C-alpha positions as CSV (number, residue, x, y, z in Angstrom):
1,M,90.1,103.3,93.1
2,K,92.9,100.8,93.1
3,S,94.0,98.8,90.0
4,I,94.2,95.1,90.7
5,I,94.8,92.1,88.5
6,G,91.5,90.2,87.9
7,Q,90.7,86.9,86.4
8,G,92.4,86.3,83.0
9,G,95.3,88.7,84.0
10,R,93.4,91.8,83.1
11,A,93.8,94.9,85.2
12,E,90.5,95.9,86.8
13,L,89.5,98.9,88.9
14,R,88.0,98.1,92.2
15,P,87.3,100.7,94.8
16,D,89.2,100.2,98.0
17,W,86.1,100.6,100.1
18,L,84.5,97.7,98.3
19,R,86.8,95.3,100.1
20,Q,86.0,96.9,103.4
21,N,82.2,97.0,103.2
22,D,79.5,94.4,103.0
23,M,79.3,94.6,99.2
24,N,81.7,92.0,97.9
25,D,82.8,91.2,94.3
26,R,80.3,88.4,94.0
27,E,77.4,90.7,94.8
28,V,78.7,93.3,92.3
29,Q,78.9,90.5,89.7
30,E,75.3,89.5,90.5
31,L,74.1,93.1,90.2
32,A,75.9,93.4,86.9
33,A,74.3,90.1,85.7
34,I,70.9,91.4,86.5
35,L,71.6,94.7,84.7
36,V,72.8,92.7,81.6
37,E,69.7,90.5,81.8
38,E,67.4,93.5,81.9
39,H,69.2,95.8,79.4
40,G,71.3,93.5,77.3
41,G,74.1,95.3,75.3
42,R,72.9,98.6,76.8
43,A,73.8,97.6,80.4
44,V,77.1,99.5,80.5
45,E,75.4,102.6,79.2
46,V,72.7,102.3,81.9
47,A,75.3,101.9,84.6
48,E,77.2,104.9,83.2
49,R,74.1,107.0,83.4
50,R,73.4,105.9,87.0
51,Q,77.0,106.7,87.9
52,A,76.7,110.1,86.3
53,E,73.8,110.9,88.6
54,Y,76.4,111.0,91.4
55,A,79.0,113.1,89.4
56,D,78.8,115.8,92.0
57,R,80.1,113.2,94.5
58,P,82.7,111.2,92.5
59,G,84.2,109.6,95.5
60,S,80.9,108.6,97.1
61,E,80.2,104.9,97.8
62,V,77.2,105.0,95.4
63,S,79.3,106.4,92.6
64,L,82.1,103.9,93.2
65,L,79.6,101.1,93.4
66,W,78.1,102.0,90.0
67,A,81.6,102.2,88.6
68,A,82.3,98.7,89.8
69,I,78.9,97.4,88.4
70,R,79.7,99.1,85.1
71,A,83.1,97.4,84.9
72,A,81.6,94.0,85.8
73,A,78.8,94.4,83.2
74,A,81.3,95.3,80.5
75,Q,83.4,92.2,81.4
76,L,80.3,90.0,81.4
77,L,79.2,91.3,78.0
78,R,82.8,90.7,76.6
79,R,82.7,87.2,77.9
80,R,79.3,86.5,76.4
81,K,80.5,87.9,73.0
82,R,83.5,85.7,73.0
83,M,81.4,82.6,73.9
84,K,79.0,83.4,71.0
85,R,81.9,83.7,68.5
86,A,83.4,80.4,69.8
87,G,80.2,78.7,68.9
């Protein structure tokens, strides 16, 4: 994984293969949004469990994809929480 600077100046982890494959950041964001819609505040936990299913293959594309979805879901939940507090 490679650390990059994402929106808002935060460092984010994005697998290098993600840039080279058909799955782009927008699609990862969409998958994360679906996960958050289905599982609410537990979305990150669900993604972590799915990623753990591939613990025996930590560098596999599926494991890295779930890591990216987990990070995107966490970011989306933080954003929603800030918006709620703002009013």
